[in-house]
C-alpha distance (Angstrom), angle and dihedral (degrees) to the residues before:
residue distance angle dihedral
M1 . . .
S2 3.80 . .
E3 3.81 113.3 .
T4 3.80 90.1 -134.5
A5 3.80 95.8 51.0
P6 3.81 117.1 90.2
P7 3.82 105.3 -116.8
P8 3.84 96.2 -120.3
Y9 3.79 92.4 61.8
R10 3.79 92.2 69.4
R11 3.80 92.0 54.7
V12 3.79 98.1 45.3
A13 3.78 135.2 78.5
V14 3.79 122.6 -167.4
V15 3.80 113.9 -144.0
T16 3.77 127.2 -170.2
V17 3.80 131.2 169.1
S18 3.78 122.1 -134.5
F19 3.79 124.4 -154.3
G20 3.77 106.4 166.1
S21 3.80 88.7 -32.1
E22 3.80 100.1 147.9
R23 3.80 92.6 120.8
V24 3.81 97.1 55.0
L25 3.80 104.0 29.9
P26 3.83 95.9 82.4
G27 3.80 90.4 57.8
F28 3.78 92.1 46.4
L29 3.81 94.3 48.8
A30 3.80 93.9 44.4
G31 3.79 90.5 70.7
F32 3.80 90.8 63.3
S33 3.80 99.4 39.8
S34 3.79 94.5 105.5
A35 3.80 93.8 43.9
I36 3.79 100.6 47.3
P37 3.84 94.7 74.0
E38 3.82 88.2 51.9
G39 3.78 94.1 62.4
L40 3.79 106.8 -83.6
R41 3.80 111.7 138.3
V42 3.80 114.5 -140.5
I43 3.79 114.3 -174.6
V44 3.80 128.0 -171.7
A45 3.80 112.6 -159.3
D46 3.80 108.9 -158.4
N47 3.81 116.8 -145.6
A48 3.80 93.1 177.0
S49 3.78 106.3 45.9
G50 3.78 113.4 173.5
A51 3.77 137.9 162.0
D52 3.80 91.3 -112.9
S53 3.81 95.7 46.3
D54 3.80 119.1 124.5
V55 3.80 92.3 -160.2
P56 3.84 96.7 95.2
S57 3.81 93.2 53.6
I58 3.81 92.5 44.5
V59 3.80 91.1 52.0
E60 3.80 94.0 44.4
S61 3.80 93.8 49.5
A62 3.81 89.8 53.2
G63 3.80 92.8 52.5
A64 3.78 93.2 -115.1
E65 3.80 129.5 128.5
Y66 3.80 123.8 -99.7
L67 3.81 121.4 -146.8
P68 3.83 114.0 -175.6
L69 3.80 110.9 -160.0
G70 3.80 97.9 -170.7
T71 3.79 94.4 -142.4
N72 3.78 133.9 46.4
R73 3.81 104.5 -98.1
G74 3.77 94.8 173.0
Y75 3.78 124.2 -113.2
G76 3.80 97.7 -68.4
G77 3.79 94.7 41.9
A78 3.80 91.9 51.8
V79 3.81 92.3 49.3
N80 3.80 91.6 47.6
A81 3.80 91.9 51.9
T82 3.80 91.6 49.3
V83 3.80 94.9 48.2
A84 3.81 89.9 49.7
S85 3.81 89.2 57.3
L86 3.81 95.2 54.4
P87 3.82 122.3 106.8
P88 3.83 118.2 -108.8
E89 3.81 95.1 -105.4
I90 3.80 90.3 70.5
E91 3.80 105.1 97.5
W92 3.80 100.8 166.9
V93 3.79 132.0 40.1
L94 3.78 123.0 -159.4
V95 3.80 105.2 -152.9
S96 3.79 114.0 -164.0
N97 3.77 142.8 164.5
P98 3.81 113.2 -113.4
D99 3.80 91.4 -122.9
V100 3.80 91.0 66.6
T101 3.80 123.7 99.6
I102 3.81 111.6 -142.7
D103 3.77 130.7 177.9
A104 3.80 110.5 -144.0
S105 3.82 89.6 -129.7
V106 3.82 87.2 74.4
I107 3.80 90.9 70.5
P108 3.85 101.1 69.1
V109 3.81 90.6 49.8
L110 3.80 92.7 51.4
V111 3.81 92.5 45.0
S112 3.80 92.0 47.8
T113 3.79 89.4 52.1
G114 3.79 91.6 49.2
E115 3.79 93.5 47.5
S116 3.81 92.4 51.1
D117 3.81 88.5 81.7
S118 3.80 127.9 21.8
A119 3.81 88.0 -145.0
I120 3.80 92.3 65.7
G121 3.78 108.4 104.6
S122 3.80 99.9 173.3
V123 3.79 139.9 15.3
G124 3.78 127.8 -163.0
P125 3.83 131.1 -167.2
T126 3.76 128.9 -143.2
V127 3.80 107.9 -76.3
L128 3.80 116.2 -146.2
T129 3.78 127.3 -165.8
A130 3.80 121.2 -127.1
E131 3.81 86.5 -96.8
G132 3.81 91.5 56.3
E133 3.79 96.4 -106.8
I134 3.80 120.2 139.6
Y135 3.79 112.9 -108.7
P136 3.84 114.4 -148.4
S137 3.81 95.3 -115.7
A138 3.82 98.5 157.0
R139 3.77 109.8 65.4
E140 3.77 143.0 160.7
V141 3.78 122.1 -103.7
P142 3.80 96.9 -110.9
S143 3.76 121.4 -112.4
I144 3.78 118.9 -141.6
R145 3.81 92.7 -94.5
I146 3.80 94.4 46.7
G147 3.80 92.6 40.6
I148 3.79 93.6 53.6
G149 3.81 93.0 44.2
H150 3.80 92.4 48.8
A151 3.81 93.5 44.9
L152 3.81 93.8 49.2
F153 3.79 102.1 39.1
S154 3.82 110.6 23.5
N155 3.80 93.7 94.4
L156 3.81 96.9 36.4
W157 3.83 97.4 38.8
P158 3.83 108.0 19.0
D159 3.81 95.1 -178.3
N160 3.79 95.3 51.7
P161 3.84 115.8 140.4
W162 3.81 94.6 -114.9
T163 3.81 93.6 55.5
R164 3.82 91.1 44.8
T165 3.80 90.4 53.2
Y166 3.81 92.6 45.9
K167 3.81 93.7 49.7
R168 3.83 94.2 40.1
S169 3.79 86.5 -138.0
D170 3.82 92.9 173.0
D171 3.84 93.9 57.2
V172 3.79 101.9 53.6
V173 3.83 95.3 123.1
V174 3.80 100.5 39.6
Q175 3.81 124.5 93.7
R176 3.78 104.5 -123.3
D177 3.75 146.5 137.0
A178 3.80 117.8 -85.5
G179 3.76 136.3 -166.2
W180 3.80 89.5 -124.0
L181 3.79 139.5 -9.7
S182 3.78 127.7 -137.8
G183 3.79 113.5 -91.8
S184 3.80 89.1 -144.5
C185 3.83 85.6 90.2
L186 3.78 118.9 0.2
L187 3.80 134.1 155.0
V188 3.81 111.4 -148.6
R189 3.78 130.3 -171.0
R190 3.77 102.3 -117.9
S191 3.81 95.7 -142.7
A192 3.81 91.3 53.2
F193 3.80 92.2 44.6
E194 3.81 91.8 51.9
E195 3.80 92.2 43.3
L196 3.81 87.2 62.2
D197 3.84 93.2 42.2
G198 3.78 89.9 -111.2
F199 3.77 123.3 -96.1
D200 3.79 118.1 -2.0
T201 3.81 101.0 -108.6
G202 3.80 89.4 -154.8
F203 3.80 84.4 83.7
F204 3.78 100.2 72.5
M205 3.79 90.6 -176.7
Y206 3.79 132.5 -7.3
F207 3.82 128.8 23.1
E208 3.80 94.6 38.8
D209 3.82 86.7 111.2
V210 3.82 93.0 48.1
D211 3.78 89.7 50.2
L212 3.81 93.1 47.2
G213 3.80 92.8 50.7
Y214 3.80 90.7 48.3
R215 3.81 92.7 49.9
L216 3.81 92.6 45.5
T217 3.80 89.4 54.7
K218 3.80 92.1 47.6
A219 3.81 88.9 51.4
G220 3.81 91.2 54.2
Y221 3.80 100.0 -98.8
R222 3.79 129.2 127.5
N223 3.81 128.5 -127.1
V224 3.80 106.9 -148.9
F225 3.80 126.9 -164.0
Q226 3.82 111.9 -147.9
P227 3.83 109.4 -166.9
A228 3.83 94.3 178.2
V229 3.81 90.5 89.8
S230 3.78 131.0 38.8
V231 3.79 143.8 -162.5
V232 3.80 130.9 -163.1
H233 3.80 120.1 -121.9
T234 3.77 110.6 -164.6
G235 3.81 96.8 -171.6
A236 3.79 146.0 -83.9
H237 3.79 97.0 -56.7
S238 3.81 96.8 171.5
T239 3.78 93.4 55.5
S240 3.80 102.1 41.1
S241 3.80 94.5 96.0
N242 3.78 94.6 65.9
Q243 3.79 108.6 31.5
A244 3.81 96.3 162.4
A245 3.81 92.5 55.2
M246 3.80 91.0 47.1
V247 3.80 91.8 51.3
A248 3.79 89.1 52.6
A249 3.82 91.3 47.7
H250 3.79 91.0 50.8
H251 3.78 92.9 53.7
D252 3.80 92.6 43.7
S253 3.81 88.3 55.7
A254 3.81 90.4 47.7
R255 3.80 90.1 54.6
R256 3.80 90.4 48.6
F257 3.78 91.4 52.6
I258 3.80 91.8 49.6
A259 3.81 89.2 50.6
K260 3.82 89.9 52.8
K261 3.79 93.7 46.9
Y262 3.81 95.5 45.0
P263 3.84 107.0 32.1
G264 3.80 129.9 166.3
R265 3.79 136.8 50.0
L266 3.80 96.0 -77.5
L267 3.78 91.1 60.8
A268 3.80 94.9 44.9
P269 3.84 92.9 104.4
I270 3.80 88.8 57.1
R271 3.79 91.8 51.4
W272 3.79 90.8 46.9
T273 3.82 93.7 49.6
V274 3.79 93.8 48.8
G275 3.80 89.6 43.3
V276 3.79 90.5 57.3
G277 3.79 90.7 50.5
L278 3.79 91.4 49.5
A279 3.80 91.4 47.8
V280 3.80 90.6 54.1
R281 3.80 91.4 46.5
S282 3.80 91.4 48.1
W283 3.81 91.8 49.9
V284 3.80 92.4 51.1
A285 3.81 93.2 45.1
T286 3.80 93.0 46.7
R287 3.79 92.2 52.1
R288 3.80 90.1 50.1
S289 3.80 92.5 50.9
S290 3.80 95.6 47.4
């Protein structure tokens, strides 16, 4: 290991997924430019490879690694394929959206937090919006009561008590355990990630991070929010052109997660009740985005 390279860099790989991400990738990769020569692996998995794509040249010029997938495997599927290709010495994987700005100095803090307890399966930083506001990125896996309240009232009554509890809005600057951490920027322990077979690829987009956090907890791992470091998430660039379809996809994924969490005939009324709430929320959100 190089004497000048912080030790965590040799044990970490950064993975992002591109889908028409030419506009935001330069900003994402710039945060790692000083660290890449010191041994940090930064890999861009491309879900939209095309002959006219500028992504390969952008990645190459930044000194990162390019992984064309040929077909669109979805966010979770692309991350899973990339993690499977990593050498055994990689112990931690920083999974991030390409429209996130990250300073490489964030990595040692997240790794140190993760290595403070072998039961920690994932660590998430503070996520800021482009305007500098704190995004509630460390949330609880919603119970039935909270899930229904959030689904029904979050758009009509944003400050309702169920949404506040779900988002843990009062604990945004406290290091703590969470039910799940935002997949926009998430450090995962590779052994735990592979133990669970990675992201559930049944979630093509949205809720794969909720599901992962839930399964990590069920397997005995902790999801830890580390507010001492932050990243900036500018927004879902690859989905902005079709907001109505993305709203529908989000709520479809929410229904799928509820079906996984509450399976079987006896729990069908629960799934139906939450489904109605999500349908109402989707209708309101779709009308607002159109």
